[in-house]
N, C-alpha and C positions, 0 to 999 in steps of 0.2 A: 599762227604764222611764225615760222622761224625768224629769229633776229639775224642781222648781218653777221654778228659775232658768232652765233651758232653755225651759220652756213660756212663761214671761214674755218671753224673748228672741224666741221664735217669733211670739208674738202681736204684739209691737212690730214685727217684721219684716213680718208680714202687713199691719198697719195702714199702715206706710210705703209698701208696694207699692200699697195701696188709694188712698192720697192721690195717687199719681203714675202713673196707668195709661197704658199705651201700646198702640197698635192693632197688628193683625197685621202682622208684617214690620218693625215699627218699634221693637221692644222693646230698644233700646240701653241706656237707663238701668236698666231692669229687670234685664237680664243683668248689668250691672256690680254692681248691689246683690246679686244672687245670688252672684256670684263673691266679693264681700267676705265674705259669710256662710260661704262654703265654704273660704276661704283658710286659716283656722287649723285646719282639721279633719284635715289630713294625708292627704288622698286620695292614692292611688298615681298616678293620672293625671287631669288635667283638660284637656279639649280644648274650646276656645271658637270662636265665630264659625261654628258649623255651620249648614248649610242655607240658603245664599244662592240667590236666583233673580232672573231679569230679567223684568219685565212686557213685554207686547207693545209698549208705548210706549217701551221702553228704561230705564224706572225700575228701579233695583236695590233689592231689598227682602231681608229675611231676614238670614241670616248672624249671628243672635243666639243660636243654640242652644248648649247646654252639655252635654257628656258627662262624667261623673264615675265613676271606677272605684275600687272598694275590693276588692283582690285578696288572697286567702288565701295565695297562693304554693303551694297544693297543687292538683293537677289535680282538676277537677270541673266541674259545669254552671255556666253563666253565666246569671244572672237580671237582667232589666232592669225598672226601675220608671220610669214616665213621668209628668210633669206638664206643664202648658201655661204659657206666658209672657204671652199676650195678653189684652187687655181688649176692650171693646165700644164702638162709636160711639154712645153713648146718654148723655143727661144723667141724672146721679144725683139722685134726689129723696129726701133723707134729712136727719135731724138729728144723726147720729152725728158725733163730733168729728174723725173721720179721714176724712170724705167726700171724694170726688174734688176736687182742686184745679184740674182741667182741664176746661173746658167740653166737652160732647159726648163725653167719654171716661170710662169707669167700669168697674170690675171688678164686673160684674153677673151673672157666671156662676160665680164662686167660684174662678177660677184662682189668685188670690192665696192662697187657703186651700190649694189643691193644692200650690202651691210651698212653703208653710210646712210641709206634711206631708212632702214629699220632703227638705227641709232638715233636719227633725227626724230623719228616717231617716239622713241623713248624720251627724248628731251621734252617733246610736247606733252606727253603723258605725265611727266614729272611735275609739270605746272598746272595740268588740267586733267584730273582723273575723270573717267567716265561717270555719269550720274547713277548708272546702274550696271550690274554685271561686271565682267572682267575682261581684260585684254592681255593676251599672251604673245610675246615676241619669241620666235624660235630662230636661233642661229644654228643652222643644220650642217653637219659635216657631209662630205663625200656625195654631193649631188651628181658629179660628173661620171661616177662609176655606177650609180644607181643603188648604192649600198647604204647611203646615209639615212634616208627616210625610213627604210625598213629597220635599221638598227636603233634609231631613236624611238620609233613606234613600238618596238618590242622591248624597250627598256622599261622595267616596271616603275622606275622613278619618274617617267614621263606620263604614266597613266593619269595622275590628277590634273594634268594639263590638257587632256583631250578636249577639244572645243566643241561648241555647237556649230560654228561656222569657221571656215579657214580661207585665207586669201594669200596670194603670192603674185608678184610681177616679175617679168623678165624684159630687159631692154631688147629691142629688135632693130638691127640695121635695115636700111632700105625703106623705112617708114619715116614720114616727116617727124622732125624733132618735137617731142612732147605730145604727139598724137597717140591714141590708144587703139589697138585692135582687140576686140572682145567677141567671144562666141560662146553660146550655150551648147552643151552636148560635147561631142568628141573634139578636143583641143590639140592634143599632141598624141603622136603614135605610140604604141607599145613596141618595144624592141628588146632584143637580147643577143648576146654574142654566143654562138655555138662553136665549140672546139671539138673537132673530130680527129681522133688519133687511130691510125691503123698500124698494127705491128705484125710483121712476118718473120722472115729469116734471111740473114745475109748470105752472100755467096761471092766467089771470085767473079770479077767482071767478065772473065772469059767463059764462065759457066753459069750464067744467070738462071738456067733452067733448074739448077740444083738448090736454088734459094726460093724465097717467096717475097717478091717485091710488091709494095703497095702502089706502084706507079700507075697501073691501069685503073685501079680502084679510085685513086685520086683524081685522075682525068675524068672518069665517068661520074664521080660524085660532083665535081665542079660544074660540069655541063648540066647534070641532072638537077642540082640545086637551083641553078639559074633558071632552068626551064619551069620550076615551080612558081616563079614570080610573074607578075603582070605589071609591076610598078614602073617599068620603063616604057610602057605603051603610052603614048601621049593621049590617047582616048580613054585611058583608065582613070576614073575619078577616085579621089580619096574617100572611099566609102568602105562598107563592110567587106567588100570583095577584094580590096587592095592588098597586094602582097608583094614585098620587095625582099630579095636576097642579094646581099653584097658580099662577094668574096674579098676578104680583107687581108689574108695571109695564107701562104702555102709553104710547106717545108718537106723535102724528101731527102733522106739519108744524110750522109756527111760529104763535105767537099773533097772527094777522093775518086780518082779515075779507076782504081783497081777493085772497087767494092760495089757489088749489086746491093742496093739498100734494103733495109728491113723495116724501117720506121718512117712514117710520113704523117703530117698534120695538115688539115684544112681548117681555117677559121672563116666563119661566115656570120654576118649580121643579119638577123631575121627581123622584118619590120611589117607591122600591120596597124590598122586603125583601131581595132578592138582587141580586148583580151581573149574573147572567144575565137576570133579569127587566128590569133597567135597560137592558141592551143591546136587548131587544125593544122597550121603550117608546121609546127613542131612535129606533130604525128607524121606528116608526109615526109618531112626531111629525115627524121630518124629511120623511117621505113626504108627510104632510098639508100642511105649509107649502110644500113644493116644488110640489105640485099647485096651490095657490092662487096662487103666484108665476106659474106658467105660464099659469093661466087669465086672469089680469089683466095679463099682459105686464110683469111687474116683475122687476128684478134682486133676488136674494136672497143674503143672507149669514147664516150660522149659526155661532156660536161658544159656548163653554161656560166657565163659571167656577164657583167654589165646589164643586169636584168631591170627593165623599166616596164611598169604597167602603163596602160593607156591613161591619159589624162582627160577626165570627163568633167566638164564644168556644169554644175548644178544650176537649174533655172533660177532658184531662189537667190543664191549668192551672186549670180551674174546680174540679176536685176538690181541687187544691192550696189554692186560696182557701177552699173549704168546710172543709177540715181546720183551717185557721188560725182560721176563724170559730168553730168548735166548741171549740178549745183556748182562745181568748180569752173564751169565753162571750158572743160577739156574737150577738144575736138576728138571724136571717136568714130570708129567704123566697124561694121560687122565683118568679122573674119569669115570669108566665104566657105572655107574648107579647113580641115585640121592641118596643123603644121606637121611636116614629116619628121622633125626632130622629136626626141623623147625628153621627158622631165619626170623625175622621181616624185614630184609633188602629187602625181596621179594617185599614189598609194594613200595620201591623206584623204582622198575622196572615198575610200573604203570605210572611213570612220565617221565622216560628217560631211554635210554639203560643202563644197569647196569650189573656188574659181581661181584660175591663173589667167591673167591678162598681160598683154604685150604693150610695152611703152616705147614708142619710136625714138631711136637714138640718132636718126638723121638719114636722109636718102643717099648721101655720099659717104656715109660711115663705112669703114671696112667691115666685112662680114665677121660674125662671131667665129672665134678660134683662128682668125687670120693673125699673123705675127705682128701686125701693126695696129690692131684694134686697141681702143682706149675708151673707157666709159666716159660720156660727157658729164662734167660736174654740174651743169645747169639742171640735170634731170633729178638731182637729189631733192630739191625743194618741191619739184612737181610730184614725185613719188610720195613724199611725206604728206603733201596736201591731199592727195586722193585717198590714202589710207586713213588719215585723220578724219576726213569727211565721212568715210564709211562708219567709222566708230561713232561719231557724233550723231549721225542719222539714225543709227540702230540703238545706241546706248545712252545718248543724250550728252 
């Protein structure tokens, strides 16, 4: 159990993180602050600067991940617990005295609280190592964009830390404070951002027939993409057949009355419950926009961003979480269907059995990504207790 002094230290740590948020792939100062908290705890190994990647324009991002190992020295399973480093590009609207000091950046998803929980777990492991096996704590960059997990898992320096079992939690508004939602199988949807760019030829606005405008292709693509989806049908369950296409951005030409445009873009978020269904939706969406490009004589470019795999909770690790919840007396509920949002922790499940569970942050709590969201400090001790019990039950 954490001492009052440790809890006070973790609350102060979270508030400091909250004041100075950093966006996905830019979490340099956040990582330094985490390292300062970990330094006196005597971990057996700390590897920093994990998960770098290069954007298509050559910009280098990431490389802020941290893996921390507490080893028993006795052969046994390896358990990994993950939190996220990144904040959101949103202005915070709040009267709290530790509100964000950086415009258009804020911790409005609770990742500051998740970091505090993992750091609290490190404090406990510093005084009580597992009796067998090893515990790895992963502070992961860039969860919000779906790039962090992939970058860390592809980093060869992380290979020795690949665990036998992996766990993560996420706070969830709308659920009673401190209660847990848990589900085996499909837990969070797969999603990806599809960027569609049509290119034709400009002309004078008085002679549009002498140019090639993407306007009709854009209109047909928007209506066609939405027709591929069934996710807004109230009778459609969140199952393998679920498909949702959300148009998030559209651009046509330049703001000029004298020019018939040549270039247009449509951005759409594709969402399914399974990765297999996502593959099918991608195929249909690409076929649709290719047909429109050919019909109107346009060049077409398609690329993807914010790619998230489906998050599937293994039965074995979900049972381990459930046993810990029972021992700690944590009220928990079976989540009846997958969550619509995505989580890049799903990629960890491609490497080992893993489970993500949801920790209630209050029925009246503002929604995640709302400008007035703030992680409840009281959940820090709750999260630490659940994670620590999983470790003790499996590793002693």
